[in-house]
N, C-alpha and C positions, 0 to 999 in steps of 0.2 A: 081766454083767459089762462094766466099761468098757473102752474100749481106750486104754492110755497114750499111744499117738502121737497119736489124735485128741483126747484130752484137752489136752495139750499144745498141738497146735495152735490150738485154741479159746483156751486160755488166753494164748499169745503174740499173737493176734488182737485180743482183750479189750485186753491191754495195749497194744498198738501205739496202737489207735484211743483210748485214755484218754491216752497220752503225746501223740498230736496235740492232743487237746483241752486238756491242761494247759498246752500251750505257744502255746494261742491259735487253733488251728486249728479247722475246722468239719468235720462228716460230713456225706458226700452223703446222699441219700434211701434209695440202695441200702444204703449203711453202716448207718444207721440202722434201718432195716427188719431188718437182719442182727441186730441187738441184741435188738429188739421179739421176733423170732422164736426166741431161744434157749429151749430146752425141758429142757436137761439140768440138773439141780439145782446141780452142782457148777460149772456156766459160769455160773448166775444167782448165786450166792453170790460168785463171782470177780468178776461186773460189779458187785454191790453194793459189793463192798470198794473199787473202784476209783471208783466214784461218791462214796463216802465222802470219799476223798482229793481229788476235783474239787470237792466242797462245801468242804472245809477249804481248799483253795487259793485259791478265789475268794471264799467267804463267811465264812471264819475260822470261830470258836467262838461265835459271837452267834447267837442266835435272836431274829427279830421276831415278836411276838406282836400279832394284832388279834382285833376282836370286833364285833358287828352288832348292831342293833336294828331290828324290824320296825316301820318307820314308819308303813305301812299294809298290812294283813294281809286276803289273800283275795280273790275274786272277779276274778281275773286273766283277760282275755278271751283270753288266747293259750292253745294247746293242747298245751304240752310235756306229752310224755307221763309224764313222770316227777315232775310238779309236783303236790303238794298244794294250792297255792293257786289252781289253774285253776278257773275256773267251769264249765268242761266236765265236771267230774268231782265226785262225791260222796264228800267225805272228812270227817274230823273236825277238820281243822284249822281253827285260830281264825280269827275274821274281825273287823277292826275297822277305823275310819276312821283319820285322821291322828293321830298321837300327840302329845300336847302337849310343849311346849318343855321344860317341867320335868321330865317324865318322860325324855326324851331325855337331860337333862343328868344325871339321876340315874344312868342306865344308864351313860353314858360315865365318868362319877366311879368308879362299881365297877369297870369293866373298867381304868381307868388304875390304881386300886388293886391290881389284879392284873398289871400290867405291861404291859398292851395299850397300844401307841402310835399304831394305827390304830383308828379306830371309824367304821363304816359305817352310813348311813341307807338302809334298804332298803326298796323299796315294790312291791307286787305290782299291777303296771298296766303297759299296752302300752309307755309311754315318756311322754317330756314334750314339751310344746310351750309356745310363748309364752304369757302370760296368768296368771289370778291363782293356779291352783295352783302354776305355777313361781316366783310371787313368795313365796307360803308356803313351799316348800321351802326358798328361798334365805334367808329370815329364820329357819328351823331352823338351817342351815348357819353363817350368822354368830352366832349364838347359841353354837353348838358351838365355833366358831373362838375367840371371846371368852371361854369358858370358859378355853382355853390349856392343857388336861390331854391331850388326844390330837390327832392329826392328822384333820381333816375328811374323811371319805371318804363315797361314795354308789354306791349301785346302785339306779338310778332306772328301768330299760329302756331302750327304744330312744331316741337322738336323732336326729331327722332333720333337725334346723335347726342350722347351727353357732353361730348366735346364743345359742341354749339352752346349748351348752357354755361360750361365753364367759361367760355369766351366771351359771353354777354356778362358773367359775373366780373370777370377781370375788367372789363370795358367801363364797370360803374353801375350795371342793372342791379337795381337792390329788389326790386319786387316786381314780378311778372304776372300779368292777367291771361287765363286762359280758362274761361268759363266751362262748365259740364252740360250748362242750358237747362237740363231738364233730368227725369231720372232715365236710368238705363232702359226701362221697359218702353217709354215713350219715346226715346232719341231716334230711333229709326223712323219714326212719322214725321220727323221734323229735318232730317237730314240722312242720305246713305251714301255719300261720297266718300266718308270715312267713318271710322267705328267710335263707340264710346271708351273703347280700350286705347284707341289712339290718343285721345285726350288723357286719360287717367297716365298714361307712359309719359306724356309730355309733364305732367304734375310731378312724376318722380322723378324725370331728370332734372326739373328745377331744384326740387327739394335736397336732392344730393349734392347740387352745384352750390347750396347754400343760399340761394334766392328765395325770399318771401312769396308765398303763393297767394295770390288774388284770382279766387274762383266762385263763380256764382251761377246765376241763369237767369231766365227770362220767365215771367209769369203771364199767363193768358195766352198761352199757344195752343190751347185745347186741352191742355192736361188735365188728370183729376187731381184731387185733393192729396189722394194717396202718392201720386208722383211727386207732388211739392214735398210730402214729407220725405220720400225717399231720397230727392235730391239733397235736403239738408243732411239726412245721414251720410249720404255718399260724401258732402263736402266735409263733414266731421271726420269721416275715415281718412279721407285723402289729406288731412293736415292743413287745410286752407287757413290763412291767417286773417284774411280779409274776403268778404263775401258780399260782391256786388248782387244786388236785386234789380233786375230791370223788369219794366211792364212793357209789354207789347204795344208798341204803336204801328198798326196794320200799314203797310207803305204799299201805293197803288203800284202794280206791276208785278208783285210777289205773290206767292200762292196763298199766303195767309192775309190778303188784302181785304177780304170779307169777314174777318174774324172778329166776333163781338167783343166789345171792351169788357174788361174786369170792372165789378163795381167796386168804388173806393172802400166800403168796408172790407170787402173781400180781400183787398190789397192789405189793409192795416192788419186784419186777422192773420194773414200769411206772414207779414213781417213779426207781428209777435211771435208765432210758433217758430220762426226761423231763430229768435232770441232765445227761447226756451231749450231749443236743441243745441244751440251753440252760445251759451252764455258769455264765455270771455271773449269772443272773438269779434272783429270789427264788422258791422253789419252796414253796408253802403249802400244807400239808394240812389239809384242811377238813371237810366234811361226810360222815358215815358211818363216821369212822375207829375210833371206839371200839366199834361194833357189828360191824364188818367185821374189824378185826385184833386185836381182843381181846387177848390177852396181848402180841403183836408190835406193841404201838403205838410203843413207844421205838426201834425199828428203822427207822423213817422217816427218822430223820437218818442213820444209818448208810448207808441207800439214797440219801441227798442232798438231804432236805429240809432247809430253811434258816429256814422259818418255819411258824407254827401259829395255827389259830384257837382262841381259848378263848371258854368260855361257851356258851349253848345257842346252836342253829342256828336257823333260821326257822319250823320245824313238828315238829322232833325234838330231843332233848334230848343234850346233850354230858355228859362226866364233868366235876366241879367243877372250877374252875381251879387249886383248891390242888392238886389230885391232878396236874395237868399241870405246874405249878410244880415238885413234888416230883420229877417225872421228869426234867426238865431238871436239878435240882440233883444227881439221882444220876448222871446222865450227864456232869457237870460242865461244862456249857453255861452260856453267860451269857445274860441276857435282854437284848436292846438296847434301851434306853432312851434313843433318839436324836432324839426329838422335843422341840423347844423353841418357845417363841412365834414367835420368829424363823425357824421353818424356811420354807424355800420350796422 
């Protein structure tokens, strides 16, 4: 049986932290960790309710939609333990070379038809350097920008040379995804073919080139709540504009194929905590939501999410975009259609 005095104290504490966030204040690491460590269901529901208010206050009633296409699939030399596209593991993920421009433009047109304003070119490789491959990628980006239906985005691995970031910017790339994935402490447990600092360096080059940063992570890798807290704080410090939250879908053939799935309420709890730590940023729920949240998908917005990836992911299916659009309509949310040819 719950203790009314303890329950009241927890509610008041959550409300006090929410009030600070709503008036432009920040949480300390200790305060953020306090929220991530909540275990009482009633407290978590209280947290979610306040996260909804924070989202409404800073982001309004509009939801940003984005979509991606696999520019180059499979054969990545990195050994990220969750990834179906790593060359280190035997999976059934598709493999193909660079997608033709006409296929990219057709996919972008389909995404725009369903309300997506951001459209990312994603490639399974270590990263980009100056040379012929970068030239080809820039050609694809220029074609996407010329179509003027969606914002040209990209997720092309690590960038070690600031000149590469500037060339991507000049070609039309407006937003670049490069996830930190998890906390610095836990990162070596999921990848040791490159470092956390390699990822932070990429974000630095992007920011210096004037490209918006989309960076988030994956929940359910086996990390602790403290790791999730530190990921949120690292993303805040890195200046990420958009925070994609993915939930692990274990892929047969990868080292994490037997990883236990996260409980739906734990996922919603985590999203709410990210909203408290990152009140003004776009929080986008992406891979794994349909499989892991099941009938509770619509509650991601109540927990603080303000953006959604529609269409299929890189190696796993999503529910049809029409179902996502119906979900938003039922919730009386508006799809933000704020991209124009003149966008900067």
